[in-house]
NUNU-682042 format. One record per residue (C-alpha): residue number from 1; x, y, z. Coordinates in nm, 4 decimals. Layout:
REM residues N
  num        c1        c2        c3
  NUM         X         Y         Z
...
//
This chain:
REM residues 305
  num        c1        c2        c3
    1   -2.5938   -1.4825   -0.2854
    2   -2.4519   -1.4592    0.0662
    3   -2.1002   -1.4945    0.2011
    4   -2.1654   -1.5493    0.5708
    5   -2.3792   -1.2525    0.6733
    6   -2.2622   -1.0343    0.3792
    7   -2.3811   -0.9923    0.0215
    8   -2.0203   -0.9622   -0.0952
    9   -1.7049   -1.1697   -0.0524
   10   -1.5274   -0.9926    0.2342
   11   -1.1630   -1.0402    0.3267
   12   -1.2745   -1.1512    0.6740
   13   -1.4882   -1.4288    0.5197
   14   -1.2098   -1.5392    0.2816
   15   -0.9414   -1.5534    0.5526
   16   -1.1668   -1.7361    0.7994
   17   -1.2414   -1.9899    0.5266
   18   -0.8683   -2.0296    0.4540
   19   -0.7320   -2.0387    0.8110
   20   -1.0343   -2.1442    1.0168
   21   -1.0087   -1.8465    1.2525
   22   -1.0033   -1.4674    1.2670
   23   -0.6996   -1.3266    1.0852
   24   -0.5776   -0.9814    1.1903
   25   -0.3660   -0.7464    0.9788
   26   -0.0674   -0.5868    1.1507
   27    0.0288   -0.2568    0.9816
   28    0.4060   -0.2188    0.9584
   29    0.6445    0.0567    0.8485
   30    0.9444   -0.0973    0.6747
   31    1.1331    0.2341    0.6595
   32    1.0913    0.2641    0.2829
   33    1.0464    0.5765    0.0720
   34    0.8912    0.6166   -0.2748
   35    1.0224    0.7078   -0.6230
   36    0.7506    0.9732   -0.6268
   37    0.9182    1.1373   -0.3250
   38    1.2920    1.0820   -0.3534
   39    1.3261    1.2694   -0.6833
   40    1.3298    0.9649   -0.9143
   41    0.9941    1.0586   -1.0685
   42    0.8741    1.3259   -0.8235
   43    0.9430    1.5016   -0.4935
   44    0.6061    1.5449   -0.3252
   45    0.4313    1.2117   -0.3747
   46    0.0743    1.1680   -0.4912
   47   -0.1379    1.4787   -0.4336
   48   -0.3365    1.3187   -0.1481
   49   -0.0362    1.1630    0.0261
   50    0.0721    1.3004    0.3639
   51    0.4136    1.3001    0.5259
   52    0.3421    0.9553    0.6747
   53    0.2366    0.8024    0.3431
   54   -0.0732    0.5859    0.3624
   55    0.0298    0.4343    0.6939
   56   -0.1172    0.6736    0.9474
   57   -0.1967    0.3770    1.1719
   58    0.1319    0.1863    1.1462
   59    0.3841    0.1428    1.4259
   60    0.6917    0.3640    1.4415
   61    0.9608    0.2936    1.1818
   62    1.2151    0.3443    1.4610
   63    1.1177    0.0014    1.5972
   64    1.2403   -0.3278    1.4518
   65    0.9908   -0.5303    1.2477
   66    0.9637   -0.7774    1.5364
   67    0.8920   -0.4989    1.7886
   68    0.6380   -0.3362    1.5550
   69    0.4555   -0.6685    1.5287
   70    0.4485   -0.7111    1.9077
   71    0.3289   -0.3522    1.9492
   72    0.0489   -0.4013    1.6927
   73   -0.0555   -0.7309    1.8533
   74   -0.0893   -0.5602    2.1925
   75   -0.2820   -0.2677    2.0446
   76   -0.5251   -0.4866    1.8487
   77   -0.5761   -0.7389    2.1304
   78   -0.8305   -0.4951    2.2784
   79   -1.0480   -0.5579    1.9734
   80   -0.9607   -0.9231    1.8994
   81   -0.8356   -1.1376    2.1869
   82   -0.7219   -1.4244    1.9629
   83   -0.6504   -1.5106    1.6025
   84   -0.3715   -1.5403    1.3487
   85   -0.1889   -1.2517    1.1798
   86   -0.0934   -1.1068    0.8426
   87    0.2142   -0.8816    0.8428
   88    0.1197   -0.5838    0.6252
   89    0.3916   -0.3536    0.4920
   90    0.1734   -0.0484    0.4350
   91    0.3766    0.2702    0.4413
   92    0.5063    0.4210    0.1139
   93    0.6488    0.1766   -0.1466
   94    0.7380   -0.1561    0.0092
   95    0.9341   -0.3115   -0.2780
   96    1.1484    0.0010   -0.3264
   97    1.4812   -0.1193   -0.1875
   98    1.7540   -0.3756   -0.2486
   99    1.6479   -0.7388   -0.2718
  100    1.8755   -0.8117    0.0253
  101    1.6964   -0.5540    0.2422
  102    1.3504   -0.6679    0.1278
  103    1.4347   -1.0330    0.1935
  104    1.5552   -0.9528    0.5462
  105    1.2452   -0.7485    0.6367
  106    0.9927   -0.9859    0.4792
  107    1.1614   -1.2855    0.6448
  108    1.1521   -1.1204    0.9870
  109    0.7849   -1.0319    0.9330
  110    0.6700   -1.3865    0.8543
  111    0.8835   -1.5604    1.1188
  112    0.7013   -1.4079    1.4190
  113    0.4665   -1.6144    1.6323
  114    0.1141   -1.6468    1.4895
  115    0.1934   -1.4804    1.1558
  116    0.0449   -1.6802    0.8657
  117    0.0782   -1.4336    0.5793
  118    0.2391   -1.1293    0.4230
  119    0.0814   -0.8299    0.2468
  120    0.2935   -0.5774    0.0591
  121    0.1695   -0.2391   -0.0654
  122    0.3697   -0.1062   -0.3591
  123    0.3644    0.0633   -0.7002
  124    0.3432   -0.1158   -1.0373
  125    0.6629    0.0623   -1.1462
  126    0.8619   -0.0824   -0.8534
  127    0.8527   -0.4494   -0.9526
  128    1.1857   -0.5320   -1.1134
  129    1.2629   -0.8843   -1.2331
  130    1.4667   -0.9434   -0.9151
  131    1.1823   -0.8235   -0.6918
  132    0.9303   -1.0366   -0.8809
  133    1.1546   -1.3393   -0.8293
  134    1.1749   -1.2625   -0.4554
  135    0.7960   -1.2295   -0.4325
  136    0.7588   -1.5614   -0.6127
  137    0.9830   -1.7241   -0.3493
  138    0.7833   -1.5741   -0.0607
  139    0.4610   -1.6841   -0.2275
  140    0.5804   -2.0435   -0.1798
  141    0.6617   -1.9816    0.1884
  142    0.3515   -1.7977    0.3066
  143    0.0065   -1.6610    0.2171
  144    0.1092   -1.3559    0.0134
  145   -0.0654   -1.0724   -0.1614
  146    0.0679   -0.7543   -0.3255
  147   -0.1339   -0.4298   -0.3250
  148   -0.1170   -0.1872   -0.6190
  149   -0.2476    0.1691   -0.5981
  150   -0.4192    0.2162   -0.9337
  151   -0.6841    0.4649   -0.8045
  152   -0.8270    0.5392   -1.1530
  153   -0.7957    0.4249   -1.5143
  154   -0.8374    0.7784   -1.6503
  155   -0.5226    0.9495   -1.7762
  156   -0.6176    1.3092   -1.6924
  157   -0.7041    1.2183   -1.3337
  158   -0.3838    1.0137   -1.3015
  159   -0.1821    1.3217   -1.4061
  160   -0.3737    1.5432   -1.1626
  161   -0.3057    1.3122   -0.8661
  162    0.0606    1.2751   -0.9799
  163    0.0385    0.8976   -0.9863
  164    0.3571    0.8845   -1.1910
  165    0.2922    0.5872   -1.4195
  166    0.0691    0.4994   -1.7164
  167   -0.2079    0.2405   -1.7212
  168   -0.0003   -0.0045   -1.9259
  169    0.2505   -0.0160   -1.6357
  170   -0.0264   -0.1510   -1.4098
  171   -0.1308   -0.3990   -1.6807
  172    0.2260   -0.5295   -1.7105
  173    0.2659   -0.5537   -1.3310
  174   -0.0530   -0.7502   -1.2788
  175    0.0344   -0.9803   -1.5690
  176    0.3810   -1.0509   -1.4226
  177    0.2405   -1.1139   -1.0738
  178   -0.0376   -1.3371   -1.2073
  179    0.2210   -1.5328   -1.4064
  180    0.3918   -1.6134   -1.0749
  181    0.0606   -1.6953   -0.9008
  182    0.1039   -1.3965   -0.6681
  183   -0.2304   -1.2570   -0.5536
  184   -0.2938   -0.8893   -0.6339
  185   -0.5165   -0.6370   -0.4576
  186   -0.6038   -0.3220   -0.6563
  187   -0.6896    0.0124   -0.4942
  188   -0.9493    0.2502   -0.6408
  189   -1.0414    0.5963   -0.5129
  190   -1.3937    0.7346   -0.5524
  191   -1.4554    1.1103   -0.5545
  192   -1.1445    1.2312   -0.7369
  193   -1.2012    1.5819   -0.8847
  194   -1.3914    1.5959   -1.2165
  195   -1.4665    1.2223   -1.2262
  196   -1.8302    1.1335   -1.2923
  197   -2.0093    0.8255   -1.1604
  198   -1.9603    0.6699   -1.5041
  199   -1.5839    0.7393   -1.4887
  200   -1.5576    0.5715   -1.1494
  201   -1.7661    0.2708   -1.2508
  202   -1.5583    0.2369   -1.5697
  203   -1.2529    0.1914   -1.3438
  204   -1.4424   -0.0799   -1.1539
  205   -1.5416   -0.2566   -1.4773
  206   -1.1805   -0.2425   -1.5941
  207   -1.0307   -0.3998   -1.2818
  208   -1.3072   -0.6615   -1.2809
  209   -1.1378   -0.8073   -1.5881
  210   -0.7707   -0.7876   -1.4877
  211   -0.7474   -1.1016   -1.2717
  212   -0.6943   -0.8971   -0.9592
  213   -0.7614   -1.1237   -0.6594
  214   -0.8928   -0.8437   -0.4412
  215   -1.0060   -0.4812   -0.4422
  216   -0.9955   -0.1897   -0.1987
  217   -1.2438    0.0928   -0.2451
  218   -1.1429    0.4235   -0.0853
  219   -1.3375    0.7451   -0.0700
  220   -1.1183    1.0468   -0.1413
  221   -1.0446    1.2277    0.1811
  222   -0.8699    1.5594    0.2270
  223   -0.6189    1.5879    0.5078
  224   -0.4306    1.8918    0.6319
  225   -0.0669    1.8958    0.5282
  226   -0.1277    1.7501    0.1805
  227   -0.1070    1.9216   -0.1579
  228   -0.4679    1.8143   -0.2171
  229   -0.5710    2.0194    0.0866
  230   -0.3972    2.3289   -0.0547
  231   -0.5651    2.2695   -0.3918
  232   -0.9075    2.2241   -0.2314
  233   -0.8813    2.5518   -0.0364
  234   -0.8147    2.7406   -0.3613
  235   -1.0344    2.5287   -0.5910
  236   -1.3240    2.3745   -0.3932
  237   -1.4652    2.0700   -0.5724
  238   -1.7589    1.8396   -0.5050
  239   -1.7095    1.6017   -0.2121
  240   -1.9211    1.2868   -0.2265
  241   -2.1973    1.2765    0.0336
  242   -2.2395    0.9588    0.2380
  243   -2.5490    0.8668    0.0330
  244   -2.3665    0.9211   -0.2980
  245   -2.0741    0.7123   -0.1789
  246   -2.2895    0.4247   -0.0531
  247   -2.4830    0.4113   -0.3806
  248   -2.1572    0.4117   -0.5783
  249   -2.0028    0.1313   -0.3693
  250   -2.3125   -0.0876   -0.4076
  251   -2.3125   -0.0223   -0.7859
  252   -1.9469   -0.1308   -0.7850
  253   -2.0053   -0.4467   -0.5810
  254   -2.2662   -0.5514   -0.8376
  255   -2.0027   -0.5243   -1.1144
  256   -1.7321   -0.7374   -0.9494
  257   -1.6792   -1.1056   -1.0267
  258   -1.8035   -1.3231   -0.7415
  259   -1.4580   -1.4616   -0.6639
  260   -1.2966   -1.1174   -0.6151
  261   -1.2232   -1.0506   -0.2484
  262   -1.3431   -0.7142   -0.1166
  263   -1.0685   -0.5953    0.1184
  264   -1.2072   -0.2513    0.1945
  265   -1.5243   -0.0501    0.1357
  266   -1.4252    0.2827    0.2917
  267   -1.1038    0.4635    0.3803
  268   -0.9667    0.5752    0.7166
  269   -0.8465    0.9299    0.7671
  270   -0.6685    1.0544    1.0775
  271   -0.9308    1.2356    1.2858
  272   -0.7059    1.5273    1.3801
  273   -0.5999    1.5873    1.0170
  274   -0.9241    1.5123    0.8325
  275   -1.0943    1.8074    0.6645
  276   -1.3442    1.6349    0.4314
  277   -1.5584    1.4285    0.4238
  278   -1.6261    1.4212    0.7970
  279   -1.8848    1.1444    0.7600
  280   -1.5990    0.8994    0.7045
  281   -1.5193    0.9171    1.0762
  282   -1.8265    0.7028    1.1439
  283   -1.6953    0.3923    0.9709
  284   -1.9508    0.1567    1.1277
  285   -2.2357    0.3709    0.9925
  286   -2.0853    0.3643    0.6420
  287   -2.0407   -0.0140    0.6455
  288   -2.3840   -0.0867    0.7917
  289   -2.5432    0.1530    0.5383
  290   -2.3763   -0.0380    0.2540
  291   -2.5166   -0.3646    0.3924
  292   -2.8591   -0.2012    0.4241
  293   -2.8516   -0.0688    0.0656
  294   -2.7536   -0.4118   -0.0692
  295   -3.0458   -0.5644    0.1199
  296   -3.2934   -0.2971    0.0100
  297   -3.1959   -0.3463   -0.3544
  298   -3.2035   -0.7243   -0.3000
  299   -2.8700   -0.7363   -0.4805
  300   -2.5260   -0.8918   -0.4300
  301   -2.1715   -0.9111   -0.5642
  302   -2.1479   -1.0061   -0.9279
  303   -2.5128   -0.9705   -1.0249
  304   -2.4130   -0.7469   -1.3195
  305   -2.0620   -0.8772   -1.3836
//
């Protein structure tokens, strides 16, 4: 099985098929916070989360959404000279506000020149009935997906990383989004402390049967300024080697249904903050090694689904 030149269904392949051209994601900061930071369920966020949330590569929240989009277009034009765009609200929890505020920001994001879609990163516990209704409306206006940070299905690990919600909350969220035909992308993290290969692959098997449209695989990385960094200094734990990670990702690809879109195979840490694993800085090597391992095994997405 091949999807273009890949042995898995990549987001690039899926978007080219849908829009007939390269589609570029523009990372935006909507100025939101998170219930795991503002005291609602916690004050310090998930254990791996830095002061900038997960959006180390977004534009400044001081700029308007329109100006952020123009800034991102200019920045990414060095890599891609032409294409269409997806506005991606990445930083913190992007449904955690009033419906009026969300509607204004989402509308501004999809009304800019060349923008053909909207991606929204959020938490399963921040999808009220009103927000779900708003997402349903935007799903009729544009190509929409919602990203949920599940990370793991294992309760002890979820407590350790201070995720702040139970697995049934994710199950309810994905059911409600599916009911409204809103596409969902689920995040998993590999290399969390005390998780075995079997634990990680059990999370993959679980999401393979939840009707999630897409998946993002992240390797755990430790950045200065996070609580995980402080924990790691006092309690060093095993960090996946590049070979271990590549093998695990290929095992995971084999377990996915063939119609699940693979949005990401490795995470991006900020070079100046990254402590471990340093091999993640060579993203091209990681991606090409995954392709090589798939070829060497003569395997592909879904072979063991």
